[in-house]
N, C-alpha and C positions, 0 to 999 in steps of 0.2 A: 547380711549373711551371705547372699549370693551375688557374685560379681556380674557386672554388666558386660557379659561376653556371650558370643554366639554358641553357647553350650546349653543343652536342655537342662532345666532346673533339677529334674530328677537325677541326671548324671552327676551334677555338682553335689547333690545331697548324698548320693551313693558313695561318692568319693569321701565326703566328710565322715560317713558312717564306717567306711572301710578303714579310714585312718584310726578311728577309735578302736577297732578290732586289732589293727596292726600294733597300736601302742599299748594294748593290754587293758584298756579301759573296759572293754567288753571281751570276756574270755570264753572259750568253748564251754558250753553248758549253761551260760547265762541266757536269760530271756530278755529280748529287747524291750525297751519301754513301749507302752501301748501306743497305738496310732494317734490317739488324742494327745498324749504327752509329746510325741514327736512333732505333731502339728503345731502345738504351742511353742515348743522350743525353737523350731526352725522356721516358724511363721510360714508354713507350707500347707497346701491343700491336701486333702485325704488321698486324692489320686496320685499326687506327687510322691507321697510317702509309700504308697503301694508299688509304684513303678520302681522307686529306688530299692525297695526291699526285694522285689522280683529280680532286679539286676544282680544283687548280691547273692540271691538264691541260685541263679544261673551259674554264678562263679563258684558255688559250693561253700560259701562263707556262712550262710544262714539257712535255716530250714523252717518254713512256716508250718505249724501243726494246728489243725482245726481244733478250736476249743481250748488250746493250751498256750498259744502265743507263738512267737518266732524265736527260735533258739539259734545261738551262735554255734556253728558246727566245726569251724576250722579257724586257726589263727592266721590272719592275713600275713603274707610274707614269710611264712614258716620255712618254705623251701627256697626262698629267694635270697641267696647269699652270693653276691658277686662283688668282691672287693675291687676297688680301683687300685691296681698294683702300680708300684713306682720303679720296679726293675724289670728288665726283659725276662730274666729267669723266672721271677714270680708270675709274670704274665703268662708265660708258656706253660708253667705248671698248672695254673688255673684252668687252662683250656684242655689240658691233657685228658683224653678219654671222652671228650664231647664229640657228638656227631651232628652234622646238619640234619634236620628232620625232613628236608627235601633235597632232591637232586638240584643242580644249579638252576635257579630261575632264569638266569641269563648267562651265556658264555659268548664272548665276542672278542674282537681285536681293538675295541675302543681304547683310546689312549688317555692317560690321566692328565688332569690339569695340575701342574706342579708350580711351586713358587721357587724363587731363588734360594730361599732359606731351606727348602726341602732337600735340594741337591740336584745333580744333573740327571737328565732323562736317559734311560736305556734306549737302545735302538728300537725295541718293540716290546709291547706288553700283551699279556692275556688278561682279560677282564672277566670276573665272575661275580654274580650277585646271588646271594642265597640267605636262607633263614637258619638260625641255630635254635635248638631247643634242649631243655633238660626235663626229664621225666614227663615227656609229652607236652610240655608247656613252652611255647615260643617266647624267647626272651631277647633276641637280637636279629636284626637284618643288617647284612654287611655287603658292601661293594668293595671288591678286592682287585688290585692290579698287581700282577707279578711279572717281573722281567722274564721275557720268553726264554732267554737262555737258561734261566733257573727253572722255569716251569717244565722245560723239555727234559730235565734230569729225572723227573718223577711225575709225569702227567696224570697217570691213573690215581696216584695217591692224592695229588692236589685236588682232583675232582671229587673224591669221596671222603677225604679226611679234613680235619681242621688244619688250616695252613701254617700257623705259627710254629707248632711243634715240628712240622716237617722242615721248615726253613732252618731251624736251629740244629737239626740233626743231619742234614745232607752233607756228605763229604765234598769238600772243595768249595763250599759256600761259607763265606765269612761275613758276619755282620759287624761292621766297624762303628756304626752309629745308629741309635734308635731314639725316637722321641714321640710323644703323643700329647694331644690337647683334648680337653673335655669342655663341652658347652651344654647347658641345660636348655631344653627347648620343649616344643609340644608336637604331638603326632599329627601329620597331615593325613589326608584320606588314604594315600598309598601305604604309608607306614602303619596306620591304624588297621588296615586290612591285613597286612603281612604279620603284624604282631598280635592281632586279635584283641585290640584295646580300643576304647572310645576315641573318636577324633578329638584332638586337643588334649589328650592325656599327656602327663609329663613324660618326657624321654630324655636320655642323655646321648648326645652326639659326640663320638670319639673319633679322632683322626690320628692314625699311627703311620709313621714313616720309618722304614729301615733302609740303611744305605750300606753299600759294600766299601771296601778299602779305597776304591777309585772315586768315591763320592757319588756314584750313580745310585739312584733309587731302585732297589730291587723289590721292594714291597710297599704298597700304599693301601691301607685299609681304612675305609670310612664306614663306621658302624653306628647304628642307632639301637640303643638298649631301652627296654621298658624301664621307666623311672623307678618302679618298685623292686627292681633287681639290683640296683646300684647302691653300694654303701662305701663311703669314703672315711677311712681312718687315718689320722696323722698323729705322730708324736710331736708334741709342742715342747720346745726348749724353754726352760724358765729363764 
């Protein structure tokens, strides 16, 4: 039932229970099975069940009520809808209206590590690292590199707004090529802290590159998303 991984058993159990809520097997208003039933089903100790339930209660997914049981209070993932978009226009529209919940965690002149496939390097970049949130919930931490020549066109906006909608609307800035890759991974200590998720929680790592007409990389974004925010939909050709 539980993997041989360096993750506390109650965290693994909470994830299994969270998935049942997310899939609608346990819906708001339902009472969770008794501790004894959960102990038998998951072959777990009473203290493990209590710790897992407390974790879900802290997330607002369940509510223990003395003498009545533990009730499901919210559908996991109800607000978490972030599609993996396949066009730049769709991607920009998805971010429109978002605001980072923090000012820049880091702003520096650090230069990106680019591959030959990415494109050529601009003379200089501005680097920003920050967290994005929706409705008070952190869902993404992103490291951004912007061609300084482009950054200097709207430095105040780049510092306080989501970057992609700015890039696609600035006069004189042309995006000739854009691509992204996505990898499934797990949260390390730093990412877990920034996104307020358990260490080793599933995350999606996305790398986006935008190039100008001369082939120079004007934007590199390396973003890590909470795994429960990402949804991938594809039309399959018969």
